[in-house]
MISELUM-512791 format. One record per residue (C-alpha): residue number from 0; residue in one letter; x, y, z. Coordinates in pm, 1 decimal. Example, Ala and Ser with C-alpha at 12.3 -4.5 7.8 and 13.67 -1.06 7.14 Angstrom:
2
R dolo torgu       xx       yy       zz
R    0     A   1230.0   -450.0    780.0
R    1     S   1367.0   -106.0    714.0
END
This chain:
322
R dolo torgu       xx       yy       zz
R    0     X   1007.8  20269.8   3065.1
R    1     X    889.4  20398.1   3402.4
R    2     X    645.6  20104.1   3417.4
R    3     X    924.3  19854.4   3342.7
R    4     X   1145.8  20005.6   3610.3
R    5     X    861.5  19984.2   3860.6
R    6     X    805.6  19612.6   3777.2
R    7     X   1176.6  19547.0   3809.5
R    8     X   1166.8  19714.5   4150.2
R    9     X    882.2  19491.1   4263.2
R   10     X   1069.0  19179.2   4147.0
R   11     X   1384.1  19287.4   4325.7
R   12     X   1189.5  19349.7   4645.1
R   13     X   1025.2  19008.1   4621.3
R   14     X   1362.1  18838.0   4575.6
R   15     X   1496.4  19021.8   4878.0
R   16     X   1195.9  18935.3   5093.7
R   17     X   1202.1  18560.3   5014.8
R   18     X   1525.8  18489.7   5203.3
R   19     X   1406.7  18710.1   5489.1
R   20     X   1083.7  18509.9   5511.8
R   21     X   1283.4  18187.0   5530.6
R   22     X   1507.8  18333.0   5800.3
R   23     X   1213.6  18443.1   6015.1
R   24     X   1027.2  18112.7   5973.0
R   25     X    859.2  17999.1   6186.6
R   26     X    722.3  18295.2   6377.3
R   27     X    413.4  18110.9   6504.8
R   28     X    303.8  17750.9   6574.4
R   29     X    304.9  17504.1   6285.2
R   30     X      3.0  17283.8   6214.5
R   31     X     58.0  16915.4   6135.8
R   32     X   -246.5  16740.1   5989.6
R   33     X   -272.2  16370.1   6072.1
R   34     X   -530.9  16231.5   5829.0
R   35     X   -649.6  15952.3   6059.7
R   36     X   -834.8  15942.2   6394.2
R   37     X   -654.6  16008.0   6721.0
R   38     X   -504.9  15710.6   6899.2
R   39     X   -412.2  15498.1   6598.0
R   40     X    -62.1  15420.6   6466.1
R   41     X    -58.7  15718.1   6227.0
R   42     X   -153.3  15948.7   6512.6
R   43     X    122.3  15805.2   6733.1
R   44     X    379.4  15854.2   6457.3
R   45     X    256.9  16204.8   6376.3
R   46     X    248.9  16323.7   6735.9
R   47     X    594.3  16181.3   6799.3
R   48     X    732.2  16371.6   6503.0
R   49     X    549.9  16691.2   6603.3
R   50     X    701.2  16680.5   6950.1
R   51     X   1045.9  16606.7   6812.3
R   52     X   1032.7  16895.8   6562.1
R   53     X    923.2  17159.4   6814.1
R   54     X   1267.9  17224.4   6963.5
R   55     X   1459.5  17250.4   6631.3
R   56     X   1193.3  17484.7   6492.1
R   57     X   1161.6  17690.4   6808.2
R   58     X    781.5  17676.6   6783.0
R   59     X    513.2  17426.5   6887.4
R   60     X    394.5  17183.4   6619.4
R   61     X     23.1  17132.9   6679.4
R   62     X   -141.5  16812.2   6557.8
R   63     X   -487.0  16830.3   6401.2
R   64     X   -668.7  16508.2   6313.3
R   65     X   -866.7  16536.6   5988.5
R   66     X   -969.8  16185.1   5892.9
R   67     X  -1166.3  16050.9   5599.6
R   68     X  -1131.5  15890.4   5257.1
R   69     X   -853.0  15653.1   5369.7
R   70     X   -625.0  15939.4   5465.9
R   71     X   -683.3  16143.7   5150.4
R   72     X   -904.3  16416.2   5300.8
R   73     X   -649.3  16552.6   5547.6
R   74     X   -365.2  16554.7   5294.6
R   75     X   -589.3  16734.5   5047.0
R   76     X   -654.3  17001.5   5311.0
R   77     X   -279.1  17054.6   5342.3
R   78     X   -228.1  17054.4   4965.2
R   79     X   -476.9  17340.5   4931.5
R   80     X   -330.9  17545.7   5219.8
R   81     X   -105.1  17849.0   5169.8
R   82     X    249.4  17728.1   5089.5
R   83     X    403.9  17919.9   5376.8
R   84     X    525.3  17624.2   5581.5
R   85     X    265.0  17661.1   5854.3
R   86     X     51.6  17367.7   5738.9
R   87     X    210.1  17025.6   5697.4
R   88     X     60.9  16677.1   5677.3
R   89     X    138.0  16313.5   5732.0
R   90     X     80.8  16116.0   5413.1
R   91     X     29.3  15740.1   5400.2
R   92     X     89.6  15476.3   5135.8
R   93     X   -281.5  15477.1   5051.7
R   94     X   -297.6  15850.6   4977.7
R   95     X     47.9  15869.3   4821.3
R   96     X     94.6  15547.1   4625.1
R   97     X   -241.9  15375.2   4581.0
R   98     X   -497.0  15657.5   4563.6
R   99     X   -382.3  15803.1   4230.5
R  100     X   -472.7  15470.6   4064.6
R  101     X   -751.7  15335.0   4283.9
R  102     X   -972.3  15640.7   4339.2
R  103     X  -1178.0  15781.4   4054.0
R  104     X  -1186.6  16128.6   4213.7
R  105     X   -841.3  16179.1   4360.9
R  106     X   -844.3  16546.7   4466.6
R  107     X   -468.9  16603.7   4438.8
R  108     X   -164.2  16474.5   4255.6
R  109     X    108.9  16386.7   4507.6
R  110     X    390.0  16470.4   4264.9
R  111     X    237.6  16799.6   4146.7
R  112     X     49.0  16938.0   4445.9
R  113     X    272.2  16840.1   4737.4
R  114     X    618.1  16932.6   4859.0
R  115     X    776.4  16602.6   4961.8
R  116     X    985.7  16663.7   5273.1
R  117     X   1089.4  16325.7   5413.9
R  118     X    971.3  15971.2   5457.7
R  119     X    895.1  15920.6   5827.7
R  120     X    843.7  15560.1   5920.9
R  121     X    798.9  15214.8   5773.4
R  122     X    542.5  14984.6   5935.3
R  123     X    555.5  14612.1   5856.4
R  124     X    227.6  14431.5   5802.0
R  125     X    140.7  14078.9   5905.9
R  126     X    -81.3  13812.9   5751.2
R  127     X   -292.2  13679.2   6036.0
R  128     X   -579.8  13434.1   6064.0
R  129     X   -847.4  13362.3   6320.2
R  130     X   -746.2  13097.1   6572.3
R  131     X  -1002.7  12852.5   6429.7
R  132     X   -850.9  12851.4   6079.2
R  133     X   -661.6  12520.7   6033.0
R  134     X   -334.1  12683.1   5927.5
R  135     X    -27.3  12779.9   6128.1
R  136     X    197.5  12873.3   5835.2
R  137     X    146.8  13060.7   5511.2
R  138     X    199.3  12737.7   5315.6
R  139     X    -79.1  12571.5   5513.5
R  140     X   -308.7  12868.6   5454.0
R  141     X   -246.4  12856.6   5079.3
R  142     X   -310.2  12481.5   5072.2
R  143     X   -632.0  12521.4   5270.3
R  144     X   -750.5  12807.4   5048.6
R  145     X   -684.5  12602.4   4734.1
R  146     X   -881.4  12312.0   4879.7
R  147     X  -1166.1  12546.1   4975.1
R  148     X  -1188.7  12813.5   4701.4
R  149     X  -1405.3  13112.6   4788.3
R  150     X  -1469.7  12997.2   5146.8
R  151     X  -1217.3  13223.2   5318.5
R  152     X  -1300.9  13590.8   5370.6
R  153     X  -1038.0  13854.0   5433.6
R  154     X  -1120.7  14185.2   5594.9
R  155     X   -969.0  14521.2   5508.5
R  156     X   -980.1  14875.5   5643.7
R  157     X  -1151.7  14987.6   5323.3
R  158     X  -1167.6  14926.7   4950.9
R  159     X   -868.0  15072.4   4770.7
R  160     X   -644.4  15090.5   5077.5
R  161     X   -323.9  14902.0   5140.7
R  162     X   -494.8  14636.5   5355.5
R  163     X   -723.3  14561.3   5061.7
R  164     X   -452.6  14552.2   4796.7
R  165     X   -218.4  14351.1   5020.1
R  166     X   -484.2  14079.1   5020.4
R  167     X   -518.8  14101.6   4642.8
R  168     X   -141.6  14077.7   4606.6
R  169     X   -142.3  13759.8   4815.5
R  170     X   -429.3  13617.6   4610.4
R  171     X   -250.3  13680.9   4283.8
R  172     X     90.5  13552.3   4388.6
R  173     X    -42.7  13242.0   4564.3
R  174     X   -314.1  13168.5   4308.9
R  175     X   -591.0  13140.4   4567.3
R  176     X   -952.8  13254.2   4580.0
R  177     X  -1027.0  13479.0   4878.0
R  178     X  -1337.7  13694.3   4925.7
R  179     X  -1272.0  14059.2   5011.9
R  180     X  -1486.9  14216.7   5285.0
R  181     X  -1420.4  14593.2   5314.9
R  182     X  -1482.8  14783.5   5637.1
R  183     X  -1478.9  15150.9   5730.9
R  184     X  -1148.3  15140.7   5911.3
R  185     X   -916.4  14885.4   6065.9
R  186     X  -1095.1  14873.3   6401.6
R  187     X  -1424.7  14717.3   6280.6
R  188     X  -1233.0  14486.4   6047.1
R  189     X  -1019.1  14354.9   6332.2
R  190     X  -1327.8  14319.2   6552.8
R  191     X  -1486.2  14088.0   6296.3
R  192     X  -1158.0  13904.2   6246.6
R  193     X  -1148.4  13834.1   6620.0
R  194     X  -1511.4  13724.6   6605.5
R  195     X  -1454.3  13491.6   6310.8
R  196     X  -1686.4  13675.7   6069.8
R  197     X  -1380.3  13708.7   5845.2
R  198     X  -1103.0  13453.2   5865.1
R  199     X   -789.9  13650.5   5781.1
R  200     X   -644.4  13992.1   5713.2
R  201     X   -324.2  14180.6   5638.2
R  202     X   -280.8  14468.7   5881.6
R  203     X     -7.1  14678.2   6039.1
R  204     X    175.7  14479.9   6307.2
R  205     X     83.8  14724.2   6589.5
R  206     X   -285.9  14685.6   6506.3
R  207     X   -281.4  14305.8   6551.8
R  208     X      6.8  14257.5   6793.7
R  209     X   -196.4  14248.5   7120.6
R  210     X   -436.7  13990.9   6974.0
R  211     X   -153.9  13776.0   6838.6
R  212     X     20.7  13777.8   7175.4
R  213     X   -308.5  13687.8   7344.4
R  214     X   -345.5  13384.6   7115.9
R  215     X   -666.2  13509.0   6956.5
R  216     X   -503.1  13539.0   6613.8
R  217     X   -224.7  13343.2   6446.4
R  218     X     51.1  13535.4   6268.9
R  219     X    161.1  13353.5   5954.0
R  220     X    403.2  13589.0   5777.9
R  221     X    543.6  13940.3   5783.9
R  222     X    494.0  14113.0   5447.6
R  223     X    830.5  14287.9   5460.5
R  224     X   1196.2  14237.3   5368.7
R  225     X   1284.9  14180.7   5734.2
R  226     X   1119.3  14013.9   6029.8
R  227     X    947.2  14237.2   6282.8
R  228     X   1137.8  14301.3   6606.0
R  229     X    807.6  14259.1   6792.9
R  230     X    731.8  13924.8   6622.8
R  231     X   1080.1  13780.4   6565.3
R  232     X    952.5  13423.4   6542.9
R  233     X    726.1  13500.3   6244.3
R  234     X    893.0  13449.4   5903.4
R  235     X    873.8  13697.9   5618.9
R  236     X    672.1  13625.1   5307.9
R  237     X   1001.4  13577.6   5119.4
R  238     X   1107.8  13314.5   5368.6
R  239     X    767.8  13150.5   5322.0
R  240     X    813.9  13133.6   4944.3
R  241     X    635.2  13450.6   4829.2
R  242     X    903.1  13720.8   4785.3
R  243     X    671.5  13950.9   4586.2
R  244     X    409.2  13969.2   4859.5
R  245     X    545.8  14286.5   5018.4
R  246     X    310.4  14543.8   5165.6
R  247     X    499.6  14759.2   5410.1
R  248     X    285.5  15050.0   5514.1
R  249     X    464.4  15383.9   5539.7
R  250     X    411.5  15745.0   5637.2
R  251     X    584.2  16060.2   5517.2
R  252     X    589.7  16433.4   5584.8
R  253     X    458.0  16669.4   5316.4
R  254     X    344.4  17027.0   5267.9
R  255     X    172.9  17218.7   4988.4
R  256     X    371.6  17264.1   4668.7
R  257     X    533.1  17601.3   4620.1
R  258     X    685.9  17645.2   4964.4
R  259     X    993.1  17872.0   4962.2
R  260     X   1311.4  17666.0   4936.0
R  261     X   1450.5  17809.0   5259.8
R  262     X   1133.7  17725.7   5454.0
R  263     X   1125.5  17373.8   5313.3
R  264     X   1491.0  17327.8   5405.7
R  265     X   1424.0  17442.9   5762.5
R  266     X   1132.2  17201.0   5799.7
R  267     X   1338.3  16916.4   5656.2
R  268     X   1626.2  16981.0   5895.9
R  269     X   1389.9  16979.6   6194.4
R  270     X   1220.0  16659.2   6079.5
R  271     X   1551.3  16480.3   6022.8
R  272     X   1675.6  16586.4   6366.6
R  273     X   1360.8  16440.8   6521.7
R  274     X   1360.6  16118.4   6319.4
R  275     X   1727.5  16056.9   6395.8
R  276     X   1691.2  16103.2   6770.0
R  277     X   1718.6  15788.5   6985.7
R  278     X   1405.4  15897.1   7172.1
R  279     X   1182.0  15901.4   6863.0
R  280     X   1343.7  15592.6   6709.3
R  281     X   1266.5  15405.5   7030.9
R  282     X    915.4  15544.5   7052.6
R  283     X    840.1  15428.5   6698.4
R  284     X    994.1  15086.7   6763.7
R  285     X    756.6  15026.5   7055.0
R  286     X    469.3  15023.3   6805.2
R  287     X    665.2  14829.4   6540.1
R  288     X    757.9  15137.8   6338.2
R  289     X   1100.9  15174.7   6178.3
R  290     X   1209.1  15538.8   6145.1
R  291     X   1322.5  15617.8   5790.1
R  292     X   1445.5  15976.6   5745.8
R  293     X   1529.3  16074.0   5387.6
R  294     X   1601.8  16365.7   5159.2
R  295     X   1317.2  16510.6   4947.3
R  296     X   1485.1  16359.6   4640.5
R  297     X   1499.6  16015.6   4799.8
R  298     X   1134.7  16050.5   4899.2
R  299     X   1042.4  16129.3   4536.9
R  300     X   1225.4  15818.9   4408.1
R  301     X   1067.8  15602.5   4679.0
R  302     X    719.2  15734.7   4600.5
R  303     X    759.0  15674.7   4226.6
R  304     X    869.5  15315.2   4287.0
R  305     X    585.7  15246.9   4529.6
R  306     X    331.4  15397.3   4289.4
R  307     X    459.3  15173.9   4009.4
R  308     X    414.9  14866.3   4228.0
R  309     X     64.0  14939.9   4353.5
R  310     X    -50.5  15087.8   4023.4
R  311     X     22.9  14750.0   3863.0
R  312     X   -181.1  14569.4   4130.3
R  313     X   -476.5  14806.2   4088.2
R  314     X   -473.5  14760.2   3711.0
R  315     X   -441.1  14382.8   3742.1
R  316     X   -759.1  14352.4   3950.2
R  317     X   -941.4  14623.7   3753.9
R  318     X  -1029.7  14818.7   4068.4
R  319     X  -1160.3  15174.2   4076.1
R  320     X  -1330.1  15331.0   4379.4
R  321     X  -1588.9  15609.4   4343.3
END
């Protein structure tokens, strides 16, 4: 009996301490892992959010870049951190929606091992070709590809990522034969696209925008429901006759599963305040990002739907990365 009373006392103390922990959170700086190199779109989005969350939290939010494995490595580091709210991460469509189906050794399950906090930003992608390709519209590209099967190469930021599967989605919907050339990141892929070693690619608008404006690449279609504010003259894939070719990239805010409800609520409130601020909305828009704050429940529904879409594409092409 004495043992049972002692256990009950411990449980009561734990229940009393949990709300106190949430009330005192955060008592030190919070770490935000951005799972891509510094300077890229993901880093810009992550640093903007970190700065915007600092005031609502009353503590600095320090960005740490841990890149590798198409954004999986950094998120895995967060997933395996103590669930105390002091380690968060930016997750991408590759790590959240595609990885569970495309990677043979996925180190975490997004639904099981992560606390989904909010979607952050949607980034439209654009189908672009080298200036020498004889096509100025998506219809002309499809016609040229059908007349020259297997002669067009498309570059991607890596096998199993969204820039790879976006190309496969286009191939399947248009019924064309394109050769996939994977690179270790978007930068070398775009370099070869500019040099003509590959003839086309599907990349985030901010990655290709300077080259499109300089006339080095031709933008054929935006793979989104809406046109891009930075490329308003470029039609969407739906407008071009391919409504299923949609490959918006996206980023969200997550933490390790098991965070106290009060801590998670505090983080969510700070993130929503930042993502709803005109300053951050404008900052994202400058690099073609569309802020998309959400509830954790809405994030879960969104993730499930996106996984269903990309899981079907991965199975259709029979892809599995080591």
